[in-house]
N, C-alpha and C positions, 0 to 999 in steps of 0.2 A: 484540532490539536491532537497529537499522538499521546495516548494515555500512559503507556510504559513500554520501554524497549528492553527486552530480556537479553542476557548475554549470549543466548543461542541464536539471536537474530529474529526472534518472533516479536510481533507487536500485539500487546494485549489491550482489550477493552471489554468491560462488562464480564470479566472472568472467561473470556473466549479469545481466540486469535483471529487476526485479519487473515483471510485465506482467499487466494485466487480460485475462483469457481472452477471445479473440475481439473485443477492443475493446469489450466490453459496458459498459452503463451502468446496469443494473438492480441493485437490492439483491440480495445473495447471489451475485453473479457472482464466480467463483473468481479468485484472484490466483496466478500461477505464475511460475517462473523461465524465461526464454527469452533467445535471442540479442538483444543490444541493437540497436535499430533507430531509436530516437528517436521512435516513434509516440506519439500522445496517450495510449494505454493504459499507457505507461511513464513518463509525466511526473507528478511529484508536487510539492507545495509544503507547507511547514510551515503547519498551521492553528493555531487557538487550542487551548489546553489540552493541547498535546502530540500533536495529531492530525496525520496525514499525508493530505493531500487529493489525489486523482487529478484532474489537470487536464482529462482528457477527459470525466469524468462528474460532477465536482464532489462526489463521494462520498468518504468516509473509509475508509482501510485499517482492517480489523477482524479480530480473531481469531474464527474460527468457534465459535459457542456460548460465547464468552467464556473459552475455555480458555487456560491459561498455560503448559502443558508444552512442552518441546522438541518440535519436529516438528508443532506445531499448524498447521493449514491456515489460510490467510488468504482474505478476501473483501472486497468493497467494500460499504458500507452507508451509508445516509443519516447524515450527521454528527449526533452527539448521540443516536442511537438505541440505542447500546450503550456509552455513555461510557467505562467502564473498559476494555472490550475494544478501544477505539480509541486509547488512549494509547500513545505510543511514546517511547523515549529516543533521542536523536540524538547522533552523534559530535560531539565538541567542535571 
């Protein structure tokens, strides 16, 4: 579950922001938590079908290997390439 979505497009968890590693734009680039700095690698927008799209790459947040367990690693992938692993629930 996404913890909070700020008006600037960043997603916060544990007082940090979800960040695409190294500002990467390729499929399978890891997503990590880091200090919020407002970079393109931290900006996201709600996409269709419950997806969360990274503004810097145009790719969707996805669970590695489609896993659903707590602690599952996240990455970016071409939207639609792993449909179920790309669906998110958003705070009201």
